[in-house]
Every structure is written in structure tokens, then in C-alpha cells.
C-alpha positions in Angstrom: 0.0 0.0 0.0 2.6 2.6 -1.0 0.1 5.5 -1.4 -1.4 4.6 2.0 1.9 5.0 3.7 2.7 8.2 1.8 -0.4 9.7 3.3 0.7 8.6 6.7 4.1 10.2 6.1 2.4 13.5 5.1 0.3 13.4 8.3 3.4 13.2 10.5 3.8 17.0 10.3 0.3 18.0 11.1 -3.4 17.1 10.6 -4.8 17.8 7.1 -8.1 17.6 5.2 -8.3 15.8 1.9 -7.5 18.6 -0.6 -4.6 19.8 1.5 -3.1 16.3 1.4 -3.6 16.1 -2.3 -1.7 19.4 -2.8 1.1 18.5 -0.4 1.5 15.1 -2.0 1.8 16.6 -5.5 4.2 19.3 -4.3 6.4 16.8 -2.5 6.6 14.2 -5.2 6.6 16.4 -8.3 5.6 15.7 -11.9 7.3 12.3 -12.2 4.5 10.5 -10.2 1.6 12.4 -11.7 -1.5 13.9 -10.0 -3.3 12.2 -7.2 -7.0 11.6 -7.9 -9.0 13.1 -5.0 -11.6 10.3 -5.1 -8.8 7.7 -4.7 -7.3 9.7 -1.9 -10.6 9.7 0.0 -10.8 5.9 -0.4 -7.3 5.7 1.0 -8.2 7.9 4.0 -11.4 5.8 4.6 -9.3 2.7 4.7 -6.7 4.3 7.1 -9.5 5.4 9.4 -11.0 1.9 9.4 -7.6 0.4 10.2 -7.1 2.7 13.1 -4.0 4.4 11.5 -5.8 7.8 11.1 -8.5 9.5 13.1 -11.2 11.8 11.6 -12.8 14.8 13.1 -15.2 17.4 11.7 -14.3 21.1 11.5 -17.2 23.5 11.4 -17.1 26.3 8.8 -19.5 29.1 8.8 -19.3 30.0 5.2 -19.0 26.6 3.6 -19.7 22.9 4.3 -17.9 21.3 7.3 -14.7 19.5 6.4 -13.0 16.4 7.7 -9.7 16.7 9.4 -7.4 13.7 9.4 -4.8 13.1 12.2 -2.2 10.4 12.4 -2.7 8.0 15.4 0.0 6.2 17.4 -0.8 3.0 15.5 -0.4 4.9 12.2 3.0 6.2 13.2 4.1 2.7 14.2 2.9 1.3 10.9 4.7 4.0 9.0 8.0 3.3 10.9 7.7 -0.4 10.2 7.0 0.2 6.5 9.8 2.8 6.1 12.4 0.5 7.6 11.6 -2.4 5.2 13.5 -2.5 1.8 11.4 -2.5 -1.4 11.5 -5.7 -3.4 10.4 -5.9 -7.0 7.7 -8.6 -7.2 6.2 -8.0 -10.7 9.2 -8.6 -12.9 10.3 -6.4 -15.7 7.2 -6.2 -17.8 7.8 -3.4 -20.3 6.0 -3.1 -23.7 9.3 -2.5 -25.3 10.3 -6.1 -24.9 7.1 -7.2 -26.8 7.9 -4.6 -29.5 11.4 -6.1 -29.8 9.8 -9.5 -30.2 7.6 -8.3 -33.0 10.3 -6.4 -34.8 12.7 -9.3 -34.6 10.1 -11.5 -36.2 9.7 -9.0 -39.1 13.5 -9.0 -39.9 16.6 -6.8 -39.5 15.1 -3.7 -41.1 12.1 -3.6 -38.8 14.4 -4.3 -35.7 16.8 -1.5 -36.7 13.9 1.0 -37.3 12.4 0.2 -33.9 15.7 0.6 -32.0 16.5 3.9 -33.7 13.1 5.3 -33.1 13.2 4.2 -29.5 16.7 5.7 -29.1 15.4 9.1 -30.3 12.5 8.8 -27.8 14.8 8.2 -24.9 17.1 11.0 -25.9 14.1 13.3 -26.0 13.0 12.1 -22.6 16.5 12.8 -21.2 16.3 16.4 -22.5 12.9 16.9 -20.8 14.2 15.4 -17.6 17.2 17.8 -17.6 14.8 20.7 -17.9 12.7 19.3 -15.0 15.8 18.8 -12.9 16.8 22.5 -13.3 13.2 23.6 -12.5 13.1 21.5 -9.3 16.6 21.9 -8.1 15.5 23.3 -4.7 13.0 20.4 -4.0 15.0 17.5 -2.6 12.6 14.6 -3.0 11.5 15.7 -6.5 15.1 16.0 -7.5 15.8 12.5 -6.3 12.8 11.1 -8.3 14.0 13.0 -11.5 17.5 11.6 -11.0 16.0 8.1 -10.8 14.1 8.7 -14.0 17.4 9.9 -15.7 19.2 6.8 -14.5 16.4 4.5 -15.7 16.3 6.2 -19.1 20.1 6.0 -19.5 19.9 2.3 -18.6 17.2 1.8 -21.3 19.5 3.5 -23.8 22.1 0.9 -23.0 19.5 -1.8 -23.4 18.9 -0.8 -27.0 22.6 -1.5 -27.8 22.2 -4.9 -26.1 19.1 -5.6 -28.1 20.8 -4.8 -31.4 23.7 -7.1 -30.5 21.7 -10.0 -29.4 18.5 -9.8 -31.5 20.2 -8.8 -34.8 21.3 -12.3 -35.6 17.9 -13.6 -34.6 16.1 -11.1 -36.9 18.4 -12.1 -39.8 17.7 -15.8 -39.2 14.0 -15.1 -39.1 14.2 -13.2 -42.4 16.2 -16.0 -44.1 13.8 -18.6 -42.8 10.9 -16.6 -44.1 12.5 -16.2 -47.6 13.4 -19.9 -47.7 9.8 -20.8 -46.8 8.4 -18.6 -49.5 10.8 -20.1 -52.1 10.0 -23.6 -51.1 6.3 -22.9 -51.3 6.6 -21.5 -54.8 8.7 -24.5 -55.9 6.2 -27.0 -54.5 3.4 -25.4 -56.5 5.5 -25.6 -59.7 6.3 -29.3 -59.2 2.6 -30.1 -58.7 1.7 -28.3 -61.8 4.4 -30.2 -63.8 3.1 -33.6 -62.6 -0.4 -32.7 -63.7 0.8 -31.8 -67.2 2.6 -35.1 -67.6 -0.4 -37.1 -66.6 -2.5 -35.2 -69.0 
């Protein structure tokens, strides 16, 4: 429940209502994560209240509807400390659409593979340029800067992956192309032989 724990972390400083939490999350995390849906946030808060990690109280407002104020409980702080001390372990594997595209391009032959790799390379270079601009814009925001640095590192690693793909999949794509050409030639030859047999019997 990473978002649940992020909400607990935000509440360590002071109680907040929902829209304040949304704004503080987006300010703390920055553009790399994307916006936090307010409806989803309220579902998270409801779950945290039910689990006893957060308490809820109403604040009366004279000029607008009353608002809910959420406060971190002792149980919530203990849960946050336990979660924050546990290392993150990847459990879903590396499931990236690029690998499926490489599969498809390899099956279509060397030209298709080269075209995909070069197009993807330009995309990554464009992403790096955009990340560099973001890094300069958020230089004074430590957590946002760390997330952008992580994005830069991932993108540079992806660029290296393209070189590996060209090296390892190039021979496979060539073999696929040769096999396809041989199959087509064999198919045409088979039809010709059948036609000749029919002519002789006639």
C-alpha cells in the first residue's frame, strides 16, 4: 500500500483535510508521479481510518460545508515506521511493452528491428532532454530532484538496453528473415512441381 503509507508520512507533520493532502503530495513528489486523484485519496483515507491508523474529526465552517480533518494515530505512526524500515523488493518482474515490440520487430526481420531501435533511441534522448529541464526547475525540491535523478538513471539504462538488443537480437532477426524467404521459395517450388506432374499425366 505505498500510497497509503505516503499519506501517513504527510500526516506526521500536522493534521490535514483531503485537498490539503492532495496538494502536499503533488508538491512533495513532483511531476514524475503524476497527479493524485481526489476520489482515490478519500478511499485511502477511509481505509486508514478503518484500520485505526488515522482519526477523523469534523471542523465546522460558517461560510462553507464542514470539512473532515485527518490526524495520524500512534498505531499509524508505528505502521509508518515499520514500512519505512523495510526494503522495497520488486515482485512483478520487468514487464515493459518495449520487450514485446522487440519480439515483434525481430520476427519481421533486420530492417524492422533497426527501425524500432533507432526510433526508441530518439524517444529516450528526447526524454532525457525533458528530464534535464525538469531537474533544473526543481533543483530546490530534494525529493522531487531524487525522483528525477532516478528517472534519468532508468532512461540511460534503457538506452544501453537498446545496444544490447541490437547485438543479441540482430542475428535472430536475420535468421527469421532468411527462414521466411526460404519458406516462400519452397512454397513456390512446391506449386510448380505439382503443376508439372499434372501436365505429364494429361
